[in-house]
mmCIF file of the C-alpha atoms, coordinates in Angstrom:
data_MODEL
# 
_entry.id   MODEL 
# 
loop_
_atom_site.group_PDB 
_atom_site.id 
_atom_site.type_symbol 
_atom_site.label_atom_id 
_atom_site.label_alt_id 
_atom_site.label_comp_id 
_atom_site.label_asym_id 
_atom_site.label_entity_id 
_atom_site.label_seq_id 
_atom_site.pdbx_PDB_ins_code 
_atom_site.Cartn_x 
_atom_site.Cartn_y 
_atom_site.Cartn_z 
_atom_site.occupancy 
_atom_site.B_iso_or_equiv 
_atom_site.pdbx_formal_charge 
_atom_site.auth_seq_id 
_atom_site.auth_comp_id 
_atom_site.auth_asym_id 
_atom_site.auth_atom_id 
_atom_site.pdbx_PDB_model_num 
ATOM 1  C CA . MET A 1 1  ? 0.000  0.000   0.000   1.00 0.00 ? 1  MET A CA 1 
ATOM 2  C CA . ILE A 1 2  ? 1.390  3.409   -1.009  1.00 0.00 ? 2  ILE A CA 1 
ATOM 3  C CA . ASN A 1 3  ? 0.302  6.507   0.896   1.00 0.00 ? 3  ASN A CA 1 
ATOM 4  C CA . SER A 1 4  ? 1.265  9.962   -0.289  1.00 0.00 ? 4  SER A CA 1 
ATOM 5  C CA . VAL A 1 5  ? 0.828  12.830  2.149   1.00 0.00 ? 5  VAL A CA 1 
ATOM 6  C CA . LYS A 1 6  ? -0.753 15.977  0.667   1.00 0.00 ? 6  LYS A CA 1 
ATOM 7  C CA . PHE A 1 7  ? -0.015 15.128  -2.962  1.00 0.00 ? 7  PHE A CA 1 
ATOM 8  C CA . LYS A 1 8  ? -1.038 12.599  -5.600  1.00 0.00 ? 8  LYS A CA 1 
ATOM 9  C CA . THR A 1 9  ? 1.496  10.124  -6.982  1.00 0.00 ? 9  THR A CA 1 
ATOM 10 C CA . ASP A 1 10 ? 1.510  9.257   -10.651 1.00 0.00 ? 10 ASP A CA 1 
ATOM 11 C CA . SER A 1 11 ? 1.134  5.673   -11.820 1.00 0.00 ? 11 SER A CA 1 
ATOM 12 C CA . LYS A 1 12 ? 4.738  5.519   -13.067 1.00 0.00 ? 12 LYS A CA 1 
ATOM 13 C CA . LEU A 1 13 ? 6.098  6.282   -9.599  1.00 0.00 ? 13 LEU A CA 1 
ATOM 14 C CA . GLU A 1 14 ? 3.729  3.781   -7.975  1.00 0.00 ? 14 GLU A CA 1 
ATOM 15 C CA . GLU A 1 15 ? 4.804  1.057   -10.425 1.00 0.00 ? 15 GLU A CA 1 
ATOM 16 C CA . PHE A 1 16 ? 8.474  1.821   -9.739  1.00 0.00 ? 16 PHE A CA 1 
ATOM 17 C CA . ILE A 1 17 ? 7.965  1.578   -5.974  1.00 0.00 ? 17 ILE A CA 1 
ATOM 18 C CA . GLN A 1 18 ? 5.851  -1.591  -6.180  1.00 0.00 ? 18 GLN A CA 1 
ATOM 19 C CA . ASP A 1 19 ? 8.478  -3.226  -8.397  1.00 0.00 ? 19 ASP A CA 1 
ATOM 20 C CA . LYS A 1 20 ? 11.269 -2.434  -5.924  1.00 0.00 ? 20 LYS A CA 1 
ATOM 21 C CA . VAL A 1 21 ? 9.321  -3.509  -2.839  1.00 0.00 ? 21 VAL A CA 1 
ATOM 22 C CA . SER A 1 22 ? 8.084  -6.712  -4.503  1.00 0.00 ? 22 SER A CA 1 
ATOM 23 C CA . LYS A 1 23 ? 11.727 -7.809  -4.792  1.00 0.00 ? 23 LYS A CA 1 
ATOM 24 C CA . LEU A 1 24 ? 11.887 -7.767  -0.982  1.00 0.00 ? 24 LEU A CA 1 
ATOM 25 C CA . HIS A 1 25 ? 8.901  -10.135 -0.915  1.00 0.00 ? 25 HIS A CA 1 
ATOM 26 C CA . LEU A 1 26 ? 10.823 -12.510 -3.204  1.00 0.00 ? 26 LEU A CA 1 
ATOM 27 C CA . MET A 1 27 ? 13.846 -12.331 -0.916  1.00 0.00 ? 27 MET A CA 1 
ATOM 28 C CA . TYR A 1 28 ? 11.860 -13.256 2.195   1.00 0.00 ? 28 TYR A CA 1 
ATOM 29 C CA . GLU A 1 29 ? 8.534  -15.067 1.949   1.00 0.00 ? 29 GLU A CA 1 
ATOM 30 C CA . ASP A 1 30 ? 7.379  -14.281 5.514   1.00 0.00 ? 30 ASP A CA 1 
ATOM 31 C CA . ILE A 1 31 ? 6.631  -10.623 4.726   1.00 0.00 ? 31 ILE A CA 1 
ATOM 32 C CA . LEU A 1 32 ? 2.935  -10.234 5.510   1.00 0.00 ? 32 LEU A CA 1 
ATOM 33 C CA . ALA A 1 33 ? 2.504  -6.675  4.237   1.00 0.00 ? 33 ALA A CA 1 
ATOM 34 C CA . SER A 1 34 ? 4.369  -3.556  3.256   1.00 0.00 ? 34 SER A CA 1 
ATOM 35 C CA . GLU A 1 35 ? 3.386  0.058   3.802   1.00 0.00 ? 35 GLU A CA 1 
ATOM 36 C CA . ILE A 1 36 ? 5.026  2.884   1.898   1.00 0.00 ? 36 ILE A CA 1 
ATOM 37 C CA . THR A 1 37 ? 4.591  6.538   2.848   1.00 0.00 ? 37 THR A CA 1 
ATOM 38 C CA . LEU A 1 38 ? 5.791  9.365   0.619   1.00 0.00 ? 38 LEU A CA 1 
ATOM 39 C CA . ARG A 1 39 ? 6.022  12.835  2.097   1.00 0.00 ? 39 ARG A CA 1 
ATOM 40 C CA . LEU A 1 40 ? 7.240  16.233  0.921   1.00 0.00 ? 40 LEU A CA 1 
ATOM 41 C CA . ASP A 1 41 ? 9.157  18.109  3.589   1.00 0.00 ? 41 ASP A CA 1 
ATOM 42 C CA . LYS A 1 42 ? 8.476  21.827  3.835   1.00 0.00 ? 42 LYS A CA 1 
ATOM 43 C CA . ASP A 1 43 ? 12.214 22.400  4.037   1.00 0.00 ? 43 ASP A CA 1 
ATOM 44 C CA . GLU A 1 44 ? 13.630 24.374  1.106   1.00 0.00 ? 44 GLU A CA 1 
ATOM 45 C CA . GLN A 1 45 ? 16.522 21.961  0.653   1.00 0.00 ? 45 GLN A CA 1 
ATOM 46 C CA . LYS A 1 46 ? 16.819 19.953  -2.553  1.00 0.00 ? 46 LYS A CA 1 
ATOM 47 C CA . GLU A 1 47 ? 16.543 16.736  -0.562  1.00 0.00 ? 47 GLU A CA 1 
ATOM 48 C CA . ASN A 1 48 ? 12.995 17.359  0.623   1.00 0.00 ? 48 ASN A CA 1 
ATOM 49 C CA . LYS A 1 49 ? 11.396 14.056  -0.375  1.00 0.00 ? 49 LYS A CA 1 
ATOM 50 C CA . ILE A 1 50 ? 10.928 11.493  2.380   1.00 0.00 ? 50 ILE A CA 1 
ATOM 51 C CA . THR A 1 51 ? 10.298 7.819   1.674   1.00 0.00 ? 51 THR A CA 1 
ATOM 52 C CA . GLU A 1 52 ? 9.263  5.502   4.505   1.00 0.00 ? 52 GLU A CA 1 
ATOM 53 C CA . ILE A 1 53 ? 8.836  1.762   4.060   1.00 0.00 ? 53 ILE A CA 1 
ATOM 54 C CA . LYS A 1 54 ? 7.526  -0.537  6.778   1.00 0.00 ? 54 LYS A CA 1 
ATOM 55 C CA . LEU A 1 55 ? 7.546  -4.313  6.403   1.00 0.00 ? 55 LEU A CA 1 
ATOM 56 C CA . ASN A 1 56 ? 5.288  -6.412  8.605   1.00 0.00 ? 56 ASN A CA 1 
ATOM 57 C CA . LEU A 1 57 ? 6.804  -9.832  9.244   1.00 0.00 ? 57 LEU A CA 1 
ATOM 58 C CA . LYS A 1 58 ? 5.598  -12.719 11.349  1.00 0.00 ? 58 LYS A CA 1 
ATOM 59 C CA . GLY A 1 59 ? 6.279  -11.464 14.860  1.00 0.00 ? 59 GLY A CA 1 
ATOM 60 C CA . ASN A 1 60 ? 8.388  -8.487  13.779  1.00 0.00 ? 60 ASN A CA 1 
ATOM 61 C CA . GLU A 1 61 ? 8.415  -5.201  11.936  1.00 0.00 ? 61 GLU A CA 1 
ATOM 62 C CA . LEU A 1 62 ? 11.205 -3.613  9.867   1.00 0.00 ? 62 LEU A CA 1 
ATOM 63 C CA . PHE A 1 63 ? 11.345 0.072   8.972   1.00 0.00 ? 63 PHE A CA 1 
ATOM 64 C CA . ALA A 1 64 ? 13.464 2.363   6.803   1.00 0.00 ? 64 ALA A CA 1 
ATOM 65 C CA . LYS A 1 65 ? 13.137 6.105   6.294   1.00 0.00 ? 65 LYS A CA 1 
ATOM 66 C CA . LYS A 1 66 ? 15.206 7.973   3.709   1.00 0.00 ? 66 LYS A CA 1 
ATOM 67 C CA . ARG A 1 67 ? 15.389 11.612  2.613   1.00 0.00 ? 67 ARG A CA 1 
ATOM 68 C CA . SER A 1 68 ? 16.518 12.344  -0.933  1.00 0.00 ? 68 SER A CA 1 
ATOM 69 C CA . LYS A 1 69 ? 16.147 14.485  -4.054  1.00 0.00 ? 69 LYS A CA 1 
ATOM 70 C CA . SER A 1 70 ? 13.576 12.148  -5.614  1.00 0.00 ? 70 SER A CA 1 
ATOM 71 C CA . PHE A 1 71 ? 11.171 9.493   -4.421  1.00 0.00 ? 71 PHE A CA 1 
ATOM 72 C CA . GLU A 1 72 ? 12.857 6.988   -6.743  1.00 0.00 ? 72 GLU A CA 1 
ATOM 73 C CA . GLU A 1 73 ? 16.216 7.579   -5.086  1.00 0.00 ? 73 GLU A CA 1 
ATOM 74 C CA . GLY A 1 74 ? 14.624 7.423   -1.641  1.00 0.00 ? 74 GLY A CA 1 
ATOM 75 C CA . THR A 1 75 ? 12.925 4.141   -2.533  1.00 0.00 ? 75 THR A CA 1 
ATOM 76 C CA . ASP A 1 76 ? 16.233 2.644   -3.712  1.00 0.00 ? 76 ASP A CA 1 
ATOM 77 C CA . LEU A 1 77 ? 17.960 3.701   -0.490  1.00 0.00 ? 77 LEU A CA 1 
ATOM 78 C CA . ALA A 1 78 ? 15.145 2.449   1.745   1.00 0.00 ? 78 ALA A CA 1 
ATOM 79 C CA . VAL A 1 79 ? 14.936 -0.900  -0.085  1.00 0.00 ? 79 VAL A CA 1 
ATOM 80 C CA . ASP A 1 80 ? 18.721 -1.345  0.260   1.00 0.00 ? 80 ASP A CA 1 
ATOM 81 C CA . ALA A 1 81 ? 18.468 -0.632  3.995   1.00 0.00 ? 81 ALA A CA 1 
ATOM 82 C CA . LEU A 1 82 ? 15.610 -3.126  4.341   1.00 0.00 ? 82 LEU A CA 1 
ATOM 83 C CA . LYS A 1 83 ? 17.566 -5.802  2.446   1.00 0.00 ? 83 LYS A CA 1 
ATOM 84 C CA . LYS A 1 84 ? 20.305 -5.505  5.084   1.00 0.00 ? 84 LYS A CA 1 
ATOM 85 C CA . GLN A 1 85 ? 17.721 -5.661  7.877   1.00 0.00 ? 85 GLN A CA 1 
ATOM 86 C CA . LEU A 1 86 ? 16.122 -8.748  6.320   1.00 0.00 ? 86 LEU A CA 1 
ATOM 87 C CA . ILE A 1 87 ? 19.492 -10.513 6.109   1.00 0.00 ? 87 ILE A CA 1 
ATOM 88 C CA . LYS A 1 88 ? 20.118 -9.777  9.813   1.00 0.00 ? 88 LYS A CA 1 
ATOM 89 C CA . HIS A 1 89 ? 16.590 -10.913 10.675  1.00 0.00 ? 89 HIS A CA 1 
ATOM 90 C CA . LYS A 1 90 ? 17.020 -14.196 8.764   1.00 0.00 ? 90 LYS A CA 1 
ATOM 91 C CA . ASP A 1 91 ? 20.379 -14.790 10.459  1.00 0.00 ? 91 ASP A CA 1 
ATOM 92 C CA . LYS A 1 92 ? 18.771 -14.335 13.899  1.00 0.00 ? 92 LYS A CA 1 
ATOM 93 C CA . LEU A 1 93 ? 16.108 -16.897 13.021  1.00 0.00 ? 93 LEU A CA 1 
ATOM 94 C CA . LYS A 1 94 ? 18.730 -19.480 12.045  1.00 0.00 ? 94 LYS A CA 1 
ATOM 95 C CA . LYS A 1 95 ? 20.383 -19.312 15.486  1.00 0.00 ? 95 LYS A CA 1 
# 
């Protein structure tokens, strides 16, 4: 589910985000749901786009929040951070 705060996303951006996040679901089958929030910061800086991704797992929750120049870049950064978190989570389960 993609939520945009105070603006409307276009279908191209939504497809990009869904494609990236779906790769996380392929990496780890116990992801129950994912929530993506896109927000524009009022700050005048160039990096005023905030991407938040929350993954609901069985008995756990993973979260990444990234600020960047574009939502695509923020999505890439957040997905990379979540990949690392998923690897750590899977390692904990093996022990």
